[in-house]
Backbone bond lengths (Angstrom), bond angles and torsions (degrees), N, CA, C in turn:
res aa  C-N    CA-C-N  psi(-1)  N-CA   C-N-CA  omega(-1)  CA-C   N-CA-C  phi
1 X - - - 1.424 - - 1.505 108.88 -
2 X 1.288 114.17 145.59 1.458 119.07 176.09 1.479 114.00 -71.93
3 X 1.309 118.84 150.75 1.450 121.76 -177.09 1.494 113.23 -64.76
4 X 1.344 117.16 -31.14 1.508 119.16 -175.48 1.540 113.60 -87.81
5 X 1.353 116.11 -2.35 1.472 118.95 177.78 1.488 113.76 -64.97
6 X 1.349 117.18 138.58 1.400 123.39 -176.57 1.519 113.49 -102.66
7 X 1.336 116.30 -9.06 1.475 120.00 -174.20 1.529 108.42 -149.46
8 X 1.392 115.70 142.34 1.358 121.73 174.52 1.485 114.31 -65.57
9 X 1.351 115.52 134.21 1.475 118.77 -177.92 1.555 111.48 -70.93
10 X 1.333 116.05 -30.36 1.418 117.45 -173.68 1.545 114.26 -87.85
11 X 1.359 116.85 -43.86 1.407 120.81 -173.84 1.526 113.59 -104.48
12 X 1.357 114.77 -18.38 1.466 119.55 179.95 1.519 113.03 84.32
13 X 1.311 117.97 1.84 1.476 120.64 -179.02 1.540 109.42 -65.89
14 X 1.336 118.02 137.07 1.435 126.98 -179.88 1.554 108.60 -85.24
15 X 1.299 115.01 129.53 1.438 120.54 178.10 1.496 109.81 -84.33
16 X 1.310 113.61 118.79 1.498 117.77 -178.43 1.537 112.80 -111.06
17 X 1.329 115.85 -18.31 1.463 120.88 -178.34 1.513 109.10 -155.87
18 X 1.332 113.07 168.64 1.470 121.81 178.41 1.544 107.35 -115.51
19 X 1.373 118.75 144.14 1.428 118.54 178.05 1.542 106.90 -125.49
20 X 1.313 114.43 129.34 1.451 120.43 -179.53 1.564 109.03 -70.41
21 X 1.300 118.89 129.52 1.471 121.31 -178.95 1.551 111.31 -73.32
22 X 1.241 122.66 -18.11 1.458 125.02 177.06 1.495 114.87 -85.39
23 X 1.322 117.23 -55.31 1.486 120.99 -176.24 1.477 114.88 -106.19
24 X 1.390 117.80 -9.10 1.443 126.63 178.01 1.530 113.44 67.97
25 X 1.386 117.70 21.72 1.426 121.84 174.38 1.520 107.69 -69.31
26 X 1.336 118.03 136.44 1.469 124.27 -179.12 1.490 112.20 -118.80
27 X 1.266 118.20 132.13 1.477 122.44 177.98 1.528 109.14 -161.95
28 X 1.366 114.62 178.54 1.456 121.38 178.03 1.552 107.77 -62.55
29 X 1.324 117.68 153.10 1.468 123.27 179.99 1.477 114.48 -56.66
30 X 1.371 117.47 -36.83 1.459 120.88 178.27 1.539 115.68 -60.57
31 X 1.336 115.94 -20.39 1.462 117.97 178.23 1.532 112.27 -77.88
32 X 1.334 116.52 -14.57 1.431 121.34 -177.92 1.528 114.38 -102.09
33 X 1.298 117.99 16.82 1.473 120.82 -176.73 1.535 110.99 -61.06
34 X 1.365 118.11 -33.59 1.430 121.47 178.53 1.545 112.55 -106.82
35 X 1.321 115.98 24.34 1.486 121.06 -175.96 1.488 107.85 96.32
36 X 1.318 117.19 -174.89 1.427 123.48 -177.05 1.535 108.45 -65.49
37 X 1.346 118.82 128.59 1.457 118.85 179.93 1.542 113.99 -74.37
38 X 1.333 116.41 -12.89 1.486 120.15 179.62 1.496 110.61 -93.64
39 X 1.284 119.50 -54.19 1.497 120.73 -172.69 1.572 112.15 -107.75
40 X 1.345 118.69 -12.14 1.436 118.17 179.39 1.520 114.18 86.62
41 X 1.344 116.89 5.23 1.486 117.46 -177.19 1.499 112.07 -54.97
42 X 1.286 117.31 136.89 1.483 127.70 -179.45 1.542 114.09 64.90
43 X 1.334 116.45 24.80 1.464 120.41 173.81 1.507 108.08 -126.05
44 X 1.330 117.82 102.72 1.495 120.94 -175.77 1.495 113.86 -68.62
45 X 1.342 121.20 -25.76 1.419 123.52 179.05 1.479 111.34 -132.03
46 X 1.320 114.67 128.73 1.497 119.03 178.11 1.568 104.97 -107.92
47 X 1.270 116.96 120.67 1.442 118.17 175.93 1.511 115.16 -77.88
48 X 1.284 116.70 134.08 1.448 120.54 172.79 1.544 107.21 -98.09
49 X 1.321 112.53 91.61 1.477 121.00 -169.04 1.508 111.71 -60.55
50 X 1.315 118.82 -41.07 1.453 121.35 -175.40 1.544 112.33 -66.35
51 X 1.350 118.82 -36.29 1.406 122.24 -179.08 1.553 111.74 -95.57
52 X 1.320 118.76 -12.57 1.405 120.57 -177.51 1.571 114.14 76.72
53 X 1.358 116.47 13.89 1.459 123.28 -176.42 1.512 107.76 -97.24
54 X 1.286 117.58 158.45 1.442 120.31 172.67 1.562 103.52 -124.03
55 X 1.352 112.82 134.36 1.502 120.44 179.02 1.469 109.38 -119.95
56 X 1.372 114.95 145.00 1.408 121.86 172.61 1.538 108.28 -72.33
57 X 1.319 114.72 139.36 1.499 117.97 176.75 1.534 109.00 -63.27
58 X 1.285 116.36 141.36 1.520 120.28 -177.71 1.502 110.35 -72.91
59 X 1.257 120.11 -19.80 1.511 120.04 -168.25 1.553 109.46 -103.20
60 X 1.269 116.94 12.38 1.523 118.45 -178.60 1.529 105.39 -119.49
61 X 1.327 117.27 126.03 1.430 122.16 -178.30 1.592 104.68 -100.96
62 X 1.356 112.39 137.56 1.447 119.39 -176.97 1.499 111.02 -104.87
63 X 1.312 121.30 10.28 1.514 121.25 176.41 1.525 111.54 81.55
64 X 1.248 118.69 16.24 1.468 118.67 178.29 1.539 109.72 -73.92
65 X 1.285 115.72 147.29 1.469 119.54 -175.96 1.543 109.22 -89.52
66 X 1.368 119.35 131.05 1.441 117.60 176.62 1.516 115.19 -65.51
67 X 1.340 117.51 151.96 1.461 119.13 -175.17 1.528 114.42 -57.49
68 X 1.314 116.42 -33.14 1.531 118.69 -177.35 1.540 110.22 -63.79
69 X 1.328 118.76 -24.88 1.420 118.55 178.93 1.519 111.23 -75.19
70 X 1.351 117.50 -33.40 1.445 122.12 177.80 1.515 108.66 -68.77
71 X 1.331 116.67 -43.30 1.496 120.65 -177.76 1.503 108.02 -63.54
72 X 1.362 116.04 -44.28 1.515 119.62 -179.16 1.540 109.54 -62.81
73 X 1.292 118.02 -39.34 1.449 121.13 -178.30 1.523 110.50 -67.75
74 X 1.331 118.69 -38.00 1.434 122.81 -179.81 1.544 110.71 -69.63
75 X 1.388 115.09 -39.85 1.460 118.74 177.09 1.503 111.66 -64.13
76 X 1.323 116.04 -41.64 1.529 119.84 178.48 1.517 110.69 -66.11
77 X 1.324 116.95 -39.21 1.442 119.31 176.81 1.527 112.80 -65.61
78 X 1.327 118.15 -40.70 1.500 121.75 176.18 1.535 108.65 -62.05
79 X 1.344 118.06 -44.08 1.430 121.18 -179.00 1.542 109.90 -62.06
80 X 1.298 115.28 -45.97 1.497 118.78 -179.24 1.526 110.52 -62.57
81 X 1.366 116.63 -41.96 1.453 120.78 179.44 1.516 110.20 -63.43
82 X 1.318 118.86 -44.41 1.404 124.98 178.99 1.562 112.38 -58.43
83 X 1.393 110.65 -43.57 1.485 112.44 179.19 1.517 113.04 -69.36
84 X 1.333 115.13 -34.69 1.475 118.51 177.37 1.529 113.85 -66.04
85 X 1.384 113.60 -43.30 1.471 115.04 176.70 1.532 111.27 -71.11
86 X 1.259 118.25 -25.50 1.473 118.89 176.13 1.541 112.99 -67.00
87 X 1.316 113.10 -39.27 1.493 116.04 177.94 1.495 112.43 -71.36
88 X 1.278 118.25 -33.51 1.458 123.74 -179.18 1.534 110.53 -72.42
89 X 1.320 117.33 -48.71 1.390 123.33 -173.88 1.508 111.80 -88.65
90 X 1.337 117.37 -17.15 1.413 124.60 -171.92 1.437 118.54 -64.43
């Protein structure tokens, strides 16, 4: 459904408010222009207007890989390389 629609096409129900699926805060649609004003849902960047900084929202994951995954991958690669060299030189 389009954001500006006022009524459901299937059931005819009139939209009077928006409810956040994460924290269930309910308000008029204009309050949700920058995402949920309570929990920040669907807002990847929250501006800190007083300081002029921009912060990533804490509740949105960007798919970055945790450091322990990189360390584990490097250790496994080193072990595989050592085993490979051991069979060749062995």
